[in-house]
N, C-alpha and C positions, 0 to 999 in steps of 0.2 A: 133086446131086453136083458141081455146078459150083464150089462153094465149096471143095471139097477139092482139086480140080485146077484151079488158076487158069489162065486163058488170058491171052494177051498183051493183049487189050483191057481185061480187068479190072485187070491190073497197071498198064497205062498210065493208066487213068482214076483208079485209086487214087493213083498217083504224082502226077498232075496235081492231084487234089483235095488231096492232102497239101501240094503246093507252094503252091497257092492259099491253103490254111489257114495255112501258115507265112508267106506274104507278107502276108496280112491281119493275122495276129497280130503280125508284126513291125512293121507300120505302126500298128496300133491298140492292141495290148495290151502288147507287149514294152517299148516306150519308157516307158509309165507304170509297168510292173512294175519295170523296171530303175531308173528314177528313184526309185521308192518304196524299192527295195532300197538304192540309193545314199544316199537321205535317212535311211533306217533305220540304215545303216552309219555315216553321218556322226553321227547323234544318239547312237548307241552309243559311237562314238569320243569325242564330246564328253562324254558321261556318264562314260566311263572317265577322261577327262582331268580332269573336275571332281571325280570321286571321288579320283583321285590327288592333286589339288591340296588337296582337303579333308583327305585323310590326312596330307599334309605340314603343313597348317595345324594339325591336331590334334596332330601330333608336336611342332611348334614351340610350340604352346600348352602342351602337357605339359612341354616343356623349360622354358618361361617359368614355368609353375606351380611346377616343381621348384626353379627358381632363386629364385622369390619365397618358396617355403617355406623354402629354405635360408637366405635372407636374413632371413626372419622368425625362424627358429631362432637365427641368430647374434645378431640384435637382442634376442631374448628372453633368451639367455644373457648378453648384455652388460648388460641391465637387471637381471637377477638378480644378476650379479656386483656391479653398482653398488649395488643395494639391500643386499646382504650387507656390502659395504664400508661403506656408510653406517650400517648397523646396528652393525657392529663399531666404527666410529669413535664412534658415539653411546654405545655401551656403554663403550668405553674412556674417553671424555670424562666420562661419568657416574661411572665408577669413580674417575677422577682427581679429579673435583669432590668425590665423597664422601670420598675419602681426605684431600683438602685440608681439607674441612669438618670431618672427624673430628679431624685434627691441630689445626685451629684451636680446636675445642671442647675438646680435651684440654689445649691450651696455656692457654686461658682458664680451664679448671677448675683447672689447676696454679696459675695466678696467683691465682685466687679462694681456693684452699686456702692458698697462701702468705700472702695478705692476711689471711684469717681466722686463720691461725696467728699472724701478727704481732699481730693485734688481741687474740687470746686470750692470748698471752704478755704483751702490755701490760696487759691486764686482770688477769692473774694477778699480774704485778709490782705493779700498783696495789693489789690485794687483799692481797698479802704485805706491802707497805709499810704499808697501813692496819692489818693485823693486828699487824705488828711494833710499830707506834706504839702500838696499843692495849695490847699485852702490855707494852711498855716503860713505858707510862703506868701500868699496874696495878702493875708491879714497883716503879716509882718511888714510887707512892703508898704501897705497903707499906713501902718502905725510908725514905721521908721522913716517915712518921708519928712515928717515934722520932727525937728530936734527935740522939741519939748516933749513930745509923745515918747520919744526914745528914752529920754531921761526918766520919765514917769514909769515906763515899762521896766527898766532896770531896777528902779527903786522897789517896785511891786515884787519883782522876782527875788530881790534880796530879802525883803520882809517875809516872803513865803519860805525861803530857805531857813531863815532864823527860827521861824515858828515850828518847822518840822524838825 
């Protein structure tokens, strides 16, 4: 029952033992424990700083990526507009060339038609002249077979000459 009712000697020796243990621990164990805790605290602070720095770098990288993506979109849109403009210019140029070529072909066709028309008219005139001469020749042959008709034809021609 001595433990339930502590006496002065027990309390004294427990206090001395406690102070010795605290002194020994302060010299031997607390400095390494405190140094370990300080190193741990320092490493945690460095890790937090590195994490914050990494977060900032990621944010900066994301901003740069967004900026690059926006520039790429702008460049893409610019290239698309240039391609569409080139296609429109090519289409307009092709239409203009086709129109000019069609006009040229139509003009050449008109000239060819006019030339062929003139040739056909000349040929028709030649044929008409040839036919007229043949008809006149046949008529004259018929009229000139009879000497009396020849005489009458000459007299008619002379009368017509005098009147004109």
